[in-house]
Structure formats: structure tokens, C-alpha cells
C-alpha positions as CSV (number, residue, x, y, z in Angstrom):
1,X,-1.5,31.5,-2.4
2,X,1.0,33.6,-4.4
3,X,0.0,35.1,-7.7
4,X,1.2,33.3,-10.8
5,X,4.1,35.3,-12.4
6,X,5.0,33.2,-15.4
7,X,6.7,29.9,-16.1
8,X,8.5,28.2,-13.2
9,X,12.2,28.9,-13.2
10,X,14.5,25.9,-12.8
11,X,17.0,26.6,-10.0
12,X,19.2,23.6,-10.6
13,X,19.7,20.1,-11.7
14,X,22.1,17.9,-9.9
15,X,23.0,14.2,-9.8
16,X,21.8,12.8,-6.5
17,X,22.3,16.1,-4.7
18,X,19.2,17.8,-3.3
19,X,19.3,21.6,-3.9
20,X,19.5,23.2,-0.5
21,X,16.7,25.5,-1.4
22,X,14.3,22.6,-1.6
23,X,15.5,20.0,0.9
24,X,12.6,21.0,3.2
25,X,10.2,19.4,0.8
26,X,11.9,16.1,1.5
27,X,12.3,16.5,5.2
28,X,8.7,17.4,6.0
29,X,5.7,15.0,5.7
30,X,4.6,16.1,2.3
31,X,2.6,14.3,-0.4
32,X,4.6,13.0,-3.3
33,X,3.0,12.3,-6.7
34,X,4.6,9.2,-7.9
35,X,4.6,8.4,-11.7
36,X,5.2,4.9,-13.1
37,X,4.8,3.5,-16.6
38,X,1.9,1.0,-17.3
39,X,2.4,-2.0,-19.6
40,X,0.9,-0.2,-22.5
41,X,3.3,2.7,-22.1
42,X,0.8,5.2,-20.6
43,X,1.7,6.9,-17.3
44,X,0.1,6.2,-13.9
45,X,0.3,8.5,-11.0
46,X,-0.6,8.2,-7.3
47,X,-0.2,10.3,-4.3
48,X,2.2,8.6,-1.8
49,X,3.6,9.0,1.6
50,X,7.4,8.8,1.8
51,X,10.4,9.3,4.0
52,X,13.8,10.6,2.9
53,X,16.9,9.2,4.6
54,X,19.4,11.5,3.0
55,X,20.2,9.1,0.2
56,X,17.0,7.2,-0.7
57,X,13.3,7.8,-0.8
58,X,11.3,5.1,0.8
59,X,7.6,4.4,0.3
60,X,5.3,1.5,0.9
61,X,3.0,-0.3,-1.5
62,X,1.3,-3.7,-1.8
63,X,2.2,-6.6,-4.1
64,X,-1.4,-6.8,-5.3
65,X,-1.8,-3.5,-7.2
66,X,-0.9,-2.4,-10.8
67,X,1.7,0.1,-9.6
68,X,3.7,-2.7,-8.1
69,X,3.7,-4.6,-11.4
70,X,4.6,-1.3,-13.2
71,X,7.9,-0.7,-11.3
72,X,8.8,-4.4,-11.3
73,X,8.7,-4.2,-15.1
74,X,10.1,-0.6,-15.5
75,X,11.9,0.5,-12.4
76,X,12.4,4.1,-13.5
77,X,10.0,6.5,-11.8
78,X,9.4,10.2,-11.3
79,X,7.8,12.0,-8.4
80,X,7.0,15.6,-7.6
81,X,6.5,17.3,-4.3
82,X,4.8,20.7,-4.2
83,X,5.1,23.2,-1.5
84,X,1.6,23.7,-0.1
85,X,2.3,27.3,0.7
86,X,3.4,28.0,-2.9
87,X,2.4,25.3,-5.4
88,X,4.7,26.9,-8.0
89,X,7.6,25.9,-5.9
90,X,8.2,22.2,-6.2
91,X,10.8,19.5,-6.4
92,X,10.9,16.9,-9.2
93,X,12.8,13.7,-8.5
94,X,13.7,11.2,-11.2
95,X,15.0,7.9,-10.0
96,X,15.0,4.1,-10.0
97,X,13.4,1.6,-7.7
98,X,16.5,-0.2,-6.8
99,X,15.2,-2.4,-4.0
100,X,11.9,-3.9,-2.9
101,X,11.7,-5.5,0.5
102,X,8.8,-7.2,2.3
103,X,7.6,-5.2,5.3
104,X,7.4,-7.3,8.5
105,X,4.1,-9.0,9.6
106,X,3.0,-5.9,11.5
107,X,3.9,-3.6,8.6
108,X,6.2,-1.6,10.8
109,X,7.5,0.6,8.0
110,X,4.0,1.6,7.1
111,X,3.3,2.2,10.8
112,X,6.3,4.6,10.9
113,X,4.8,6.5,7.9
114,X,1.5,6.7,9.7
115,X,3.2,8.3,12.6
116,X,5.2,10.7,10.4
117,X,1.9,11.8,8.7
118,X,-0.1,11.9,12.0
119,X,-2.4,9.0,11.2
120,X,-3.1,5.7,12.8
121,X,-5.4,3.0,11.6
122,X,-5.4,-0.8,11.1
123,X,-3.4,-2.2,8.2
124,X,-5.5,-5.1,6.8
125,X,-3.0,-5.7,3.9
126,X,0.1,-6.0,6.1
127,X,0.9,-9.4,4.7
128,X,1.4,-8.0,1.2
129,X,3.1,-4.7,2.1
130,X,6.5,-3.9,0.6
131,X,9.1,-1.2,1.1
132,X,10.3,0.6,-2.0
133,X,13.7,2.2,-2.0
134,X,14.1,4.7,-4.8
135,X,17.6,5.9,-5.7
136,X,17.3,9.5,-7.0
137,X,19.2,10.0,-10.3
138,X,18.3,13.7,-10.7
139,X,16.6,16.5,-8.7
140,X,15.0,19.4,-10.5
141,X,14.0,22.3,-8.3
142,X,11.4,24.8,-9.4
143,X,10.7,28.1,-7.8
144,X,7.7,30.0,-9.0
């Protein structure tokens, strides 16, 4: 791991445009730390799988958990994706959950994420799986 050499330096902030220096963090199967706001105003974070289609970040979740209720009430979210080779290099994405669709009966979207992340296991909660589409409002790239 690289040595810490002071505060992270912001490389750029754009509206819906990923800095070229950090697009690899969206293209690879990395772990995103998704933050939502609980009903009492406190933050809640969770590590999530995702896929980037060039315009939207898509994730899966279930209708039975608190996080689902969080983004139904407050659709603004933030997530960060750190480079495992240099954790001082990361991408922060601020955006809005603009669409929530039911996954199909086989949870095909979740299965596609399993394939992307090199995993395969039964999905007992397929009936309550949803697909979240997050519209990025801002990308903030940090390079440590």
C-alpha cells in the first residue's frame, strides 16, 4: 500500500461526467459504499455490488430492508469506491435514486451481478428483489 502523503487532492468535480482518471473504478467489479439517510436523519452505509452502464449506476436490494425505505423517503444518496491498490485514490458519487424496478422471478439482474463479481449462489429473496437506478449528479475524484 502506498504511504500516506497528506490530505487527498480533489482532481475534479463534474456534473454527470466521470473523470477519465477514475472511470476504471466504475468499470471494474469494485465494492461501493452506499450511504442513505435514515428516518431520524442519521446516515446508514452498506457495501454494495453495482454495474455502471455509462449513464446510471445500478444495484440490487430487497423491499424488506431499512435501506429500501430510506431511499424511498429520501432518494438522494452518496457512494464511494476506493481503489484497492491505493485506498487514497477513490471516487465519490452523489446522486439520486430515480427508478426502482422489480427484478424478475429469477432475480436475473442479481444473477448478472453475481457473474460480474465471480460468485454464484441461490437467491432465496428473489421475489422481493428490486433494481435501483441511480442518476449521478456529481462525481468527485480523489487521488492520494
